[in-house]
C-alpha positions in Angstrom: -3.4 9.5 -22.6 -0.8 7.5 -20.8 2.8 8.4 -21.9 5.0 5.3 -22.6 8.2 6.8 -21.6 6.9 8.0 -18.3 5.2 4.8 -17.6 8.5 2.9 -18.4 10.3 5.2 -15.9 7.6 4.5 -13.2 7.8 0.9 -13.9 11.5 0.8 -13.6 11.6 2.7 -10.4 9.0 0.2 -8.9 11.0 -2.8 -10.2 14.2 -1.3 -8.7 12.6 -0.6 -5.3 11.3 -4.3 -5.2 14.8 -5.5 -6.2 16.9 -3.5 -4.0 14.7 -2.5 -0.9 11.5 -4.5 -0.7 12.5 -8.1 -1.2 16.1 -8.0 0.2 14.7 -6.3 3.4 11.1 -7.6 3.4 11.3 -9.0 7.0 13.3 -6.2 8.3 12.1 -2.9 9.6 13.3 -1.1 6.4 10.2 -2.0 4.5 7.5 -0.6 6.9 9.7 2.4 7.6 10.0 3.2 3.9 6.3 2.7 3.5 5.8 5.2 6.4 8.1 7.9 5.2 7.0 7.6 1.5 3.4 7.0 2.3 3.4 9.8 4.9 4.9 12.4 2.7 2.4 11.6 0.0 -0.4 11.5 2.5 0.4 15.1 3.6 0.9 16.3 0.0 -2.3 14.6 -0.9 -4.2 16.4 1.9 -2.6 19.7 0.8 -3.5 19.4 -2.8 -7.0 18.3 -1.9 -7.5 21.3 0.3 -6.3 23.6 -2.3 -8.3 22.0 -4.9 -5.6 20.9 -7.4 -6.9 17.4 -7.5 -10.4 16.0 -6.7 -11.8 12.6 -5.6 -13.2 12.3 -9.1 -9.7 12.0 -10.6 -9.1 8.8 -8.8 -12.6 7.4 -7.8 -12.2 4.2 -10.1 -8.7 3.2 -8.7 -9.6 4.2 -5.0 -12.8 2.2 -5.3 -10.8 -0.8 -6.7 -8.2 -0.2 -3.9 -11.0 -0.4 -1.3 -12.0 -3.8 -2.6 -8.4 -4.9 -2.3 -8.0 -3.6 1.1 -11.1 -5.4 2.4 -10.2 -8.7 0.8 -6.5 -8.4 2.1 -7.8 -7.5 5.6 -10.1 -10.3 5.7 -7.2 -12.7 4.8 -5.1 -11.1 7.4 -7.6 -11.4 10.1 -8.1 -15.2 9.3 -4.2 -15.7 9.4 -3.7 -13.5 12.6 -6.6 -15.5 14.2 -4.9 -18.8 13.3 -1.2 -17.9 13.8 -1.1 -14.6 15.7 0.4 -11.3 14.4 4.0 -12.1 13.3 6.5 -10.9 10.6 5.6 -13.9 8.3 2.0 -12.7 8.1 2.4 -9.0 7.8 5.8 -7.1 8.3 4.1 -3.7 8.4 1.4 -4.5 10.8 4.0 -6.3 13.2 6.3 -3.3 12.9 3.5 -0.9 13.8 2.5 -3.0 16.8 6.1 -3.1 17.9 6.6 0.6 17.4 3.2 1.7 18.6 2.2 -0.8 21.1 -0.7 1.1 22.4 -2.6 1.0 19.0 -4.2 -2.2 18.1 -3.4 -3.6 14.5 -6.9 -3.1 13.3 -6.4 0.7 13.8 -4.0 0.8 11.1 -6.4 -1.1 8.9 -9.0 1.4 9.4 -6.9 4.5 8.9 -5.4 3.0 5.7 -8.7 3.8 3.9 -8.4 7.6 4.2 -4.6 7.4 4.0 -4.7 5.7 0.7 -7.4 8.1 -0.6 -4.8 11.1 -0.1 -1.8 9.0 -1.2 -3.7 8.4 -4.5 -4.7 12.0 -4.8 -0.9 12.8 -4.4 0.3 10.2 -7.0 -2.3 11.4 -9.5 -1.1 15.0 -9.1 2.5 14.1 -9.3 2.2 11.4 -12.1 -0.9 12.2 -13.9 -2.7 9.3 -15.6 0.5 7.2 -15.4 -0.3 6.8 -11.6 -2.3 3.9 -12.9 1.0 2.1 -13.7 2.2 2.6 -10.2 -1.2 1.3 -8.6 -1.4 -1.5 -11.1 2.0 -2.8 -10.0 0.9 -2.4 -6.4 -2.3 -4.4 -7.1 -0.2 -7.1 -8.8 2.2 -7.5 -5.8 -0.8 -7.5 -3.5 -2.5 -10.5 -5.5 0.8 -12.5 -5.1 1.1 -11.6 -1.5 -2.5 -12.5 -0.7 -2.1 -15.8 -2.6 1.1 -16.6 -0.4 -0.8 -15.7 2.7 -3.8 -17.8 2.0 -1.5 -20.7 0.7 1.0 -20.6 3.6 -1.0 -19.5 6.7 -4.8 -19.8 6.1 -5.1 -23.2 4.1 -2.4 -24.9 6.3 
């Protein structure tokens, strides 16, 4: 059962991150760097807890399957926007930063590795937050929907 207080704390932390980090610095390197630092830490923690058997894929299969559908839809939109306008900050800040930081890796490399990376990140968030990890991922899905809408409106349909 989801704990309302824990859920409010998670919701508050996400809203504060969006307000003070994500949106003010969205087109700066802070956003992808924060993703890589936080996501990298969660990834390695997720691998660790998976290997020791603390958390299994069964704990996250529904949310991970949903995430895979979101990833496929988002990456399809990104491919269309990149094909039409090229890879630039307005299209995707994280992929643009990754291309600038790791020029020897094509942008689609990051798309492919995001599937296993998110699996382990979700295992970690489940282990750390319990069922309330659904609040975190629900907020991520909500932001993704708005981001994909903006991407389609501004870069694909124009």
